[in-house]
TIZABA-894898 format. One record per residue (C-alpha): x, y, z; residue number from 0. Coordinates in steps of 0.5 Angstrom, whole numbers, always signed. Layout:
BEGIN
    xx    yy    zz   i
     X     Y     Z NUM
...
This chain:
BEGIN
    xx    yy    zz   i
  +274  +194  +225   0
  +282  +193  +226   1
  +281  +188  +231   2
  +275  +184  +227   3
  +280  +184  +221   4
  +286  +181  +226   5
  +281  +176  +229   6
  +280  +174  +222   7
  +286  +172  +221   8
  +287  +168  +228   9
  +281  +164  +226  10
  +283  +164  +219  11
  +290  +165  +218  12
  +293  +171  +213  13
  +293  +170  +207  14
  +297  +170  +202  15
  +300  +177  +199  16
  +296  +181  +194  17
  +290  +176  +195  18
  +283  +179  +198  19
  +278  +172  +199  20
  +271  +174  +198  21
  +266  +174  +203  22
  +262  +168  +201  23
  +270  +165  +201  24
  +270  +167  +208  25
  +265  +165  +210  26
  +265  +158  +208  27
  +272  +157  +211  28
  +268  +160  +217  29
  +264  +155  +216  30
  +267  +149  +215  31
  +273  +151  +222  32
  +265  +150  +225  33
  +264  +143  +222  34
  +272  +140  +223  35
  +275  +143  +228  36
  +276  +138  +235  37
  +279  +144  +239  38
  +273  +148  +243  39
  +276  +155  +243  40
  +276  +154  +235  41
  +270  +153  +234  42
  +268  +159  +239  43
  +272  +164  +235  44
  +269  +161  +228  45
  +262  +162  +230  46
  +264  +170  +233  47
  +267  +170  +227  48
  +260  +169  +223  49
  +256  +173  +228  50
  +261  +179  +226  51
  +259  +177  +218  52
  +252  +176  +219  53
  +250  +183  +218  54
  +254  +184  +212  55
  +253  +177  +209  56
  +247  +175  +211  57
  +244  +171  +205  58
  +251  +167  +205  59
  +252  +166  +212  60
  +244  +163  +213  61
  +245  +159  +206  62
  +252  +156  +209  63
  +252  +156  +216  64
  +245  +154  +218  65
  +245  +147  +218  66
  +252  +148  +223  67
  +249  +154  +227  68
  +244  +148  +230  69
  +249  +143  +230  70
  +252  +148  +235  71
  +246  +149  +239  72
  +246  +141  +240  73
  +253  +139  +241  74
  +256  +145  +245  75
  +250  +147  +250  76
  +256  +146  +255  77
  +260  +153  +253  78
  +255  +159  +254  79
  +260  +163  +249  80
  +259  +159  +244  81
  +251  +158  +244  82
  +250  +165  +245  83
  +254  +167  +238  84
  +251  +161  +235  85
  +243  +164  +237  86
  +246  +172  +236  87
  +248  +169  +228  88
  +241  +165  +227  89
  +237  +173  +230  90
  +242  +177  +225  91
  +240  +171  +219  92
  +233  +170  +221  93
  +232  +179  +223  94
  +226  +181  +220  95
  +229  +189  +220  96
  +234  +191  +214  97
  +241  +192  +217  98
  +244  +199  +215  99
  +249  +194  +212 100
  +244  +191  +208 101
  +242  +198  +205 102
  +246  +199  +198 103
  +246  +191  +196 104
  +239  +190  +192 105
  +241  +184  +191 106
  +238  +182  +199 107
  +231  +182  +198 108
  +227  +185  +204 109
  +223  +179  +206 110
  +230  +175  +207 111
  +229  +174  +214 112
  +222  +171  +213 113
  +224  +166  +208 114
  +230  +164  +213 115
  +225  +162  +218 116
  +221  +158  +214 117
  +226  +155  +213 118
  +228  +153  +220 119
  +222  +153  +223 120
  +221  +147  +217 121
  +223  +142  +222 122
  +220  +143  +229 123
  +226  +140  +232 124
  +229  +147  +232 125
  +224  +151  +236 126
  +224  +146  +242 127
  +232  +147  +241 128
  +231  +154  +243 129
  +225  +153  +247 130
  +231  +148  +252 131
  +236  +154  +251 132
  +231  +158  +255 133
  +233  +154  +262 134
  +240  +156  +261 135
  +240  +161  +267 136
  +247  +165  +263 137
  +244  +172  +262 138
  +247  +171  +255 139
  +244  +165  +253 140
  +237  +166  +256 141
  +237  +174  +252 142
  +239  +171  +246 143
  +234  +166  +246 144
  +228  +170  +247 145
  +230  +174  +242 146
  +230  +170  +236 147
  +224  +168  +238 148
  +222  +174  +238 149
  +224  +175  +230 150
  +222  +168  +229 151
  +215  +171  +231 152
  +215  +176  +228 153
  +216  +173  +221 154
  +212  +167  +222 155
  +206  +168  +227 156
  +201  +163  +225 157
  +206  +157  +224 158
  +210  +159  +231 159
  +204  +160  +235 160
  +202  +152  +233 161
  +209  +150  +234 162
  +209  +153  +241 163
  +203  +150  +242 164
  +205  +142  +242 165
  +210  +143  +245 166
  +211  +140  +251 167
  +212  +146  +257 168
  +213  +151  +252 169
  +207  +157  +254 170
  +211  +155  +261 171
  +218  +156  +260 172
  +216  +164  +257 173
  +212  +165  +263 174
  +218  +163  +268 175
  +221  +168  +264 176
  +217  +174  +267 177
  +220  +172  +275 178
  +226  +174  +273 179
  +229  +178  +276 180
  +234  +180  +271 181
  +229  +187  +268 182
  +233  +186  +261 183
  +230  +179  +261 184
  +224  +180  +263 185
  +221  +186  +259 186
  +224  +182  +252 187
  +220  +176  +256 188
  +214  +181  +255 189
  +214  +183  +247 190
  +215  +176  +246 191
  +208  +174  +250 192
  +206  +180  +246 193
  +207  +177  +239 194
  +206  +169  +241 195
  +199  +171  +244 196
  +196  +176  +238 197
  +190  +173  +235 198
  +191  +165  +239 199
  +186  +164  +243 200
  +188  +157  +246 201
  +194  +160  +247 202
  +191  +166  +251 203
  +188  +161  +255 204
  +194  +157  +257 205
  +198  +165  +258 206
  +192  +166  +263 207
  +192  +160  +267 208
  +199  +160  +268 209
  +198  +166  +273 210
  +199  +171  +268 211
  +194  +177  +271 212
  +198  +177  +278 213
  +205  +177  +275 214
  +203  +183  +270 215
  +200  +187  +275 216
  +205  +186  +280 217
  +209  +188  +274 218
  +205  +195  +273 219
  +204  +196  +280 220
  +213  +196  +281 221
  +214  +201  +276 222
  +208  +207  +279 223
  +202  +205  +275 224
  +199  +210  +270 225
  +206  +214  +271 226
  +210  +208  +269 227
  +214  +207  +263 228
  +214  +203  +257 229
  +214  +197  +261 230
  +206  +199  +264 231
  +204  +200  +256 232
  +207  +193  +254 233
  +204  +189  +261 234
  +197  +192  +258 235
  +198  +190  +251 236
  +199  +184  +253 237
  +194  +183  +258 238
  +189  +187  +252 239
  +191  +181  +248 240
  +189  +176  +253 241
  +182  +179  +253 242
  +181  +181  +246 243
  +175  +176  +244 244
  +177  +171  +250 245
  +171  +170  +253 246
  +173  +165  +258 247
  +179  +169  +260 248
  +174  +175  +261 249
  +169  +171  +266 250
  +177  +168  +269 251
  +179  +176  +269 252
  +172  +178  +273 253
  +171  +173  +278 254
  +179  +173  +280 255
  +177  +180  +282 256
  +183  +184  +278 257
  +177  +189  +275 258
  +178  +192  +282 259
  +186  +192  +281 260
  +185  +198  +275 261
  +184  +203  +279 262
  +189  +206  +281 263
  +191  +206  +273 264
  +185  +212  +273 265
  +187  +216  +279 266
  +188  +223  +277 267
  +192  +227  +283 268
  +189  +234  +282 269
  +196  +238  +283 270
  +198  +234  +278 271
  +192  +237  +273 272
  +197  +243  +271 273
  +204  +239  +271 274
  +200  +236  +264 275
  +201  +228  +261 276
  +207  +225  +259 277
  +207  +221  +252 278
  +208  +216  +257 279
  +203  +217  +261 280
  +198  +218  +255 281
  +200  +211  +252 282
  +199  +207  +258 283
  +191  +210  +260 284
  +190  +209  +253 285
  +191  +202  +253 286
  +188  +201  +260 287
  +182  +205  +257 288
  +182  +200  +251 289
  +182  +194  +256 290
  +176  +197  +260 291
  +172  +197  +253 292
  +174  +190  +251 293
  +171  +188  +258 294
  +164  +191  +256 295
  +164  +190  +248 296
  +158  +190  +246 297
  +161  +183  +242 298
  +160  +180  +249 299
  +155  +176  +251 300
  +150  +179  +255 301
  +151  +176  +261 302
  +159  +178  +261 303
  +158  +185  +259 304
  +152  +186  +265 305
  +157  +183  +270 306
  +162  +187  +268 307
  +159  +194  +268 308
  +156  +193  +275 309
  +163  +191  +278 310
  +166  +197  +274 311
  +161  +201  +278 312
  +161  +198  +284 313
  +168  +198  +284 314
  +168  +206  +283 315
  +172  +206  +276 316
  +166  +209  +273 317
  +167  +215  +278 318
  +175  +216  +276 319
  +172  +216  +268 320
  +167  +221  +269 321
  +172  +224  +273 322
  +177  +224  +268 323
  +171  +227  +264 324
  +171  +233  +267 325
  +177  +234  +269 326
  +182  +239  +266 327
  +188  +239  +263 328
  +187  +232  +260 329
  +189  +230  +253 330
  +185  +231  +246 331
  +186  +223  +245 332
  +184  +221  +252 333
  +179  +225  +253 334
  +176  +222  +246 335
  +177  +215  +249 336
  +174  +215  +255 337
  +168  +218  +253 338
  +169  +212  +249 339
  +170  +208  +254 340
  +164  +210  +259 341
  +159  +210  +254 342
  +159  +202  +253 343
  +161  +202  +261 344
  +154  +204  +261 345
  +150  +202  +255 346
  +144  +197  +256 347
  +145  +198  +264 348
  +139  +203  +267 349
  +144  +203  +274 350
  +149  +206  +270 351
  +146  +210  +265 352
  +143  +213  +271 353
  +150  +214  +275 354
  +152  +218  +269 355
  +146  +222  +269 356
  +147  +224  +274 357
  +153  +226  +275 358
  +154  +235  +274 359
  +160  +238  +271 360
  +164  +244  +276 361
  +161  +249  +271 362
  +158  +256  +273 363
  +153  +255  +274 364
  +153  +247  +274 365
  +150  +243  +268 366
  +149  +236  +267 367
  +155  +232  +264 368
  +151  +230  +258 369
  +148  +237  +257 370
  +156  +239  +257 371
  +158  +233  +252 372
  +153  +235  +247 373
  +154  +242  +247 374
  +161  +239  +244 375
  +157  +235  +240 376
  +154  +241  +236 377
  +161  +245  +236 378
  +163  +245  +229 379
  +171  +248  +233 380
  +172  +241  +236 381
  +175  +236  +234 382
  +171  +231  +228 383
  +173  +225  +233 384
  +172  +228  +239 385
  +164  +229  +237 386
  +163  +222  +234 387
  +165  +219  +241 388
  +160  +224  +244 389
  +155  +221  +239 390
  +156  +214  +241 391
  +157  +215  +249 392
  +150  +219  +247 393
  +146  +214  +244 394
  +149  +208  +249 395
  +146  +213  +255 396
  +139  +212  +250 397
  +140  +205  +249 398
  +134  +200  +252 399
  +132  +205  +257 400
  +125  +208  +257 401
  +126  +214  +261 402
  +132  +218  +259 403
  +128  +217  +252 404
  +122  +221  +255 405
  +127  +226  +259 406
  +130  +228  +252 407
  +123  +228  +249 408
  +121  +233  +255 409
  +125  +237  +254 410
  +123  +239  +247 411
  +115  +241  +250 412
  +112  +246  +252 413
  +114  +247  +260 414
  +113  +251  +265 415
  +120  +251  +268 416
  +125  +255  +268 417
  +127  +256  +260 418
  +133  +260  +262 419
  +136  +252  +263 420
  +139  +249  +256 421
  +137  +243  +255 422
  +140  +238  +251 423
  +133  +239  +247 424
  +135  +245  +245 425
  +141  +243  +244 426
  +140  +238  +239 427
  +135  +242  +235 428
  +139  +247  +235 429
  +144  +243  +231 430
  +139  +239  +227 431
  +138  +246  +223 432
  +144  +250  +224 433
  +150  +251  +218 434
  +154  +246  +219 435
  +152  +239  +216 436
  +155  +235  +222 437
  +152  +238  +227 438
  +146  +237  +223 439
  +147  +229  +222 440
  +150  +229  +229 441
  +143  +231  +232 442
  +139  +227  +227 443
  +142  +221  +229 444
  +141  +223  +237 445
  +133  +224  +236 446
  +134  +218  +232 447
  +137  +214  +238 448
  +131  +217  +243 449
  +125  +214  +238 450
  +128  +207  +238 451
  +123  +202  +239 452
  +120  +208  +243 453
  +113  +209  +240 454
  +109  +213  +246 455
  +116  +218  +244 456
  +114  +217  +238 457
  +107  +221  +239 458
  +110  +226  +244 459
  +115  +228  +239 460
  +109  +230  +235 461
  +107  +235  +239 462
  +114  +239  +238 463
  +112  +246  +236 464
  +117  +251  +233 465
  +117  +258  +232 466
  +120  +259  +225 467
  +120  +266  +224 468
  +118  +272  +229 469
  +110  +273  +228 470
  +108  +267  +224 471
  +105  +260  +226 472
  +109  +256  +230 473
  +110  +249  +226 474
  +111  +242  +228 475
  +118  +238  +228 476
  +116  +233  +224 477
  +113  +239  +218 478
  +120  +243  +219 479
  +124  +237  +218 480
  +121  +235  +211 481
  +121  +242  +208 482
  +129  +242  +211 483
  +130  +234  +208 484
  +128  +238  +200 485
  +131  +245  +201 486
  +138  +242  +203 487
  +143  +240  +198 488
  +148  +237  +203 489
  +149  +230  +201 490
  +149  +229  +210 491
  +144  +234  +212 492
  +139  +230  +207 493
  +141  +223  +210 494
  +142  +224  +217 495
  +134  +227  +216 496
  +132  +221  +213 497
  +135  +217  +218 498
  +131  +221  +223 499
  +125  +220  +219 500
  +125  +213  +218 501
  +126  +211  +225 502
  +120  +217  +226 503
  +115  +214  +222 504
  +116  +206  +223 505
  +110  +202  +227 506
  +107  +210  +228 507
  +101  +212  +224 508
  +101  +218  +226 509
  +108  +221  +224 510
  +106  +217  +218 511
  +100  +221  +217 512
  +105  +227  +219 513
  +108  +226  +214 514
  +103  +224  +209 515
  +101  +231  +210 516
  +107  +235  +209 517
  +107  +238  +202 518
  +110  +235  +195 519
  +114  +230  +201 520
  +112  +224  +198 521
  +112  +226  +191 522
  +120  +228  +193 523
  +122  +222  +195 524
  +119  +218  +190 525
  +123  +223  +184 526
  +130  +223  +187 527
  +128  +215  +189 528
  +127  +215  +181 529
  +133  +220  +178 530
  +138  +218  +175 531
  +142  +225  +176 532
  +146  +224  +181 533
  +154  +221  +182 534
  +157  +215  +185 535
  +156  +218  +193 536
  +149  +219  +192 537
  +147  +213  +192 538
  +147  +212  +199 539
  +142  +217  +199 540
  +138  +213  +194 541
  +138  +208  +199 542
  +136  +211  +205 543
  +131  +215  +200 544
  +128  +207  +199 545
  +128  +206  +205 546
  +124  +211  +208 547
  +119  +209  +203 548
  +119  +202  +205 549
  +117  +204  +212 550
  +112  +208  +211 551
  +109  +204  +207 552
  +109  +198  +212 553
  +107  +202  +217 554
  +101  +205  +214 555
   +98  +198  +212 556
   +99  +196  +218 557
   +95  +201  +222 558
   +90  +201  +216 559
   +90  +194  +217 560
   +88  +193  +225 561
   +84  +199  +225 562
   +82  +201  +219 563
   +83  +208  +215 564
   +81  +214  +218 565
   +78  +220  +214 566
   +85  +224  +215 567
   +89  +218  +214 568
   +85  +216  +207 569
   +85  +224  +204 570
   +94  +223  +205 571
   +93  +215  +202 572
   +90  +218  +196 573
   +95  +223  +195 574
  +101  +219  +195 575
   +98  +213  +192 576
  +100  +215  +185 577
  +107  +216  +187 578
  +107  +210  +191 579
  +104  +205  +185 580
  +110  +209  +181 581
  +116  +207  +186 582
  +113  +200  +187 583
  +114  +198  +179 584
  +122  +201  +181 585
  +122  +197  +186 586
  +119  +190  +182 587
  +124  +193  +177 588
  +130  +192  +182 589
  +128  +186  +184 590
  +129  +183  +178 591
  +136  +185  +178 592
  +137  +184  +184 593
  +135  +175  +182 594
  +140  +177  +176 595
  +145  +179  +180 596
  +145  +173  +185 597
  +145  +168  +179 598
  +151  +172  +177 599
  +154  +172  +184 600
  +153  +164  +186 601
  +157  +163  +179 602
  +162  +168  +181 603
  +162  +163  +188 604
  +164  +157  +184 605
  +170  +161  +180 606
  +172  +164  +187 607
  +172  +156  +190 608
  +176  +153  +184 609
  +182  +159  +184 610
  +182  +159  +192 611
  +183  +151  +190 612
  +189  +153  +185 613
  +192  +158  +189 614
  +193  +153  +195 615
  +197  +150  +191 616
  +201  +154  +188 617
  +202  +157  +195 618
  +205  +151  +198 619
  +209  +150  +191 620
  +211  +158  +192 621
  +214  +156  +199 622
  +218  +151  +196 623
  +221  +155  +191 624
  +222  +161  +196 625
  +227  +156  +199 626
  +231  +154  +194 627
  +231  +161  +191 628
  +235  +163  +198 629
  +239  +157  +197 630
  +241  +159  +189 631
  +242  +167  +191 632
  +247  +165  +196 633
  +251  +160  +191 634
  +249  +167  +185 635
  +253  +171  +189 636
  +259  +166  +191 637
  +260  +164  +183 638
  +260  +172  +182 639
  +266  +173  +186 640
  +270  +167  +183 641
  +271  +171  +176 642
  +274  +176  +179 643
  +278  +171  +185 644
  +281  +167  +178 645
  +283  +174  +174 646
  +286  +177  +181 647
  +290  +170  +182 648
  +293  +170  +175 649
  +295  +177  +174 650
  +299  +176  +181 651
  +301  +169  +178 652
  +304  +174  +172 653
  +307  +178  +176 654
  +312  +173  +181 655
  +313  +170  +174 656
  +316  +176  +172 657
  +320  +177  +177 658
  +322  +170  +178 659
  +325  +171  +171 660
  +328  +177  +172 661
  +332  +174  +179 662
  +334  +168  +174 663
  +337  +173  +169 664
  +340  +177  +175 665
  +344  +171  +178 666
  +345  +168  +171 667
  +349  +174  +169 668
  +353  +174  +177 669
  +354  +167  +175 670
  +358  +168  +169 671
  +362  +173  +172 672
  +363  +170  +177 673
  +366  +163  +173 674
  +370  +168  +169 675
  +373  +170  +176 676
  +374  +163  +178 677
  +379  +161  +172 678
  +383  +168  +172 679
  +384  +165  +180 680
  +385  +158  +178 681
  +391  +160  +173 682
  +394  +165  +179 683
  +393  +159  +183 684
  +397  +154  +178 685
  +402  +160  +177 686
  +403  +161  +185 687
  +404  +154  +186 688
  +409  +153  +181 689
  +413  +158  +184 690
  +412  +155  +190 691
  +415  +149  +189 692
  +421  +152  +184 693
  +422  +156  +192 694
  +422  +149  +196 695
  +427  +146  +191 696
  +431  +152  +192 697
  +430  +152  +199 698
  +433  +145  +199 699
  +439  +146  +196 700
  +441  +152  +200 701
  +439  +147  +206 702
  +445  +142  +203 703
  +450  +147  +203 704
  +447  +150  +209 705
  +449  +143  +212 706
  +456  +142  +208 707
  +458  +148  +211 708
  +456  +147  +217 709
  +460  +140  +217 710
  +466  +144  +214 711
  +467  +148  +220 712
  +466  +143  +225 713
  +471  +140  +222 714
  +476  +145  +223 715
  +474  +145  +230 716
  +470  +151  +229 717
  +464  +151  +234 718
  +457  +152  +230 719
  +451  +154  +234 720
  +444  +152  +233 721
  +441  +158  +234 722
  +433  +156  +231 723
  +433  +149  +233 724
  +425  +149  +232 725
  +426  +152  +225 726
  +431  +147  +223 727
  +426  +141  +224 728
  +421  +144  +221 729
  +425  +145  +215 730
  +428  +138  +214 731
  +421  +136  +216 732
């Protein structure tokens, strides 16, 4: 701190004694020094001082010095140190985070960095200045330029993406930095590209075709794949940005044989299982699983998904994923994400579904991996996210695969095989009638997916019989489901059973007939639909009830129209006729209400459009007001310091006047005393002069007498010697 103070004194000059300039005054003087100094050293020192003050006086430095710092970037390109100070100062001013020095200052708004960023990028040439500085090889300049671009992208991502997109060679310059042999610059560039590519398909394409995947895989390989540090995670996050919702890049990725290069990421040596997974390895593998899911996401086109699924299986990635599923010591979140990933890799692909169906778990006795997963799904002690992942994986395993659906239903039918082996059907039936409501829901939804678009299995499932009590006759699975629906009080269980029954009875006359014959089944549905004694959570249940009734009515009508009504069906129709009429009246009331709501919705949409136009106008004017507000805050901060400064100056001047007055009084006293002494001395001097004159006269008389005596002696013949001729001459003189 003392060094900083001495540096400021060197740049600004020593202040007057007792005068302490405010922060705004200091910033103003520094900005003037940068603007007006002709010596490069002075401008460099002033920029260094501005950088030091920009963390504490961000508003003042940004409001008064932004234009000056931009001028420095234009005119002082030859001096790397000055450019570095200017870039660091701008980065501090536009930093998205709050500095420790600002925490106690309520006048600094939280989004001050975003406001200054908006002001800075309004002139697109300012961004071009920063991009041009990426060509500088100096370490400090290049690093500071990358960090400043990262701050700008953090504050205003959409605006910056649009600006960089139209700048020639803007993206290419950033991509070249990935090849910089200085790791700090390379790592900062990764963070910059992650923010740059987020949510912009055009920039994603440019980055991908700038050989990004090759460079990223080289970095991942050099860092040690999944065992690497956070740099591997950054590379994978950038790769994920390039692939997400971008079919062009996904095609480029699969055609460039990059899928095969992902295999080392999932290699898990058995000797390292006991060592555990480090947090960074968990993050790395998690990101890699996200990339695989992005390639085979159901949101992609069917052709892309099919090609990627085939390549994943042929490259051995599906096998590696299954190994992770069956490995021990895998963290729960990685296991959950791996289950989801396996599900999407096999979804709709018969070959991959068959591969997973043949995977055996390393248990004693060995069991199919599907059975082991279902055991986790119906186990209430397992984490909820893991159970949901197993359900999703099982749905994908059954998706568009009639063979897998048939095998599941077959495990529920009587057979001559060894009943001691635990099957998927037994697990689902056990979960369906379990006391755990989540097991009910998971099992019902899993069974439902075995019946989708498969009328044959719907008929086969009607043959499933259950022995509810010892000694009692078995009942059908559908009958037991309807009975459980009427008995349970749990919302999740009711919804799950209704979903299963809706899918089961859709376009299946046998299931509809069996349902109508169930005691009180239809009347229960109608009564529950018409009931108003429910809370907000049961609106979902009411909707599912209506859907179930609609499905049964449509299925019954279709079958009756195609083949006529049989005796059994006619009896069932008479039993539920009155209830269905009541239900139809309810539907008509809801249709009328729906039309009213649609009309209200149209009016609200028109109002919303008008409000949106007004909002856009307000946003544009608000942007201008923000800039003016920032400048006014800086001026206000400077103005608030002025009264204190004037008061301090006045006090100092009054003290100085008092000191000078006392000094004058003291000097006057001394002068008076001196004058009196002078008068005394003058009197004494006059007296001495008078005495001296008298003495001279006396001496002259004596000399005359001496000479007379000498002449008389000479005349008498006496010899007179001159003992002191020099004295005599001086006396004569």
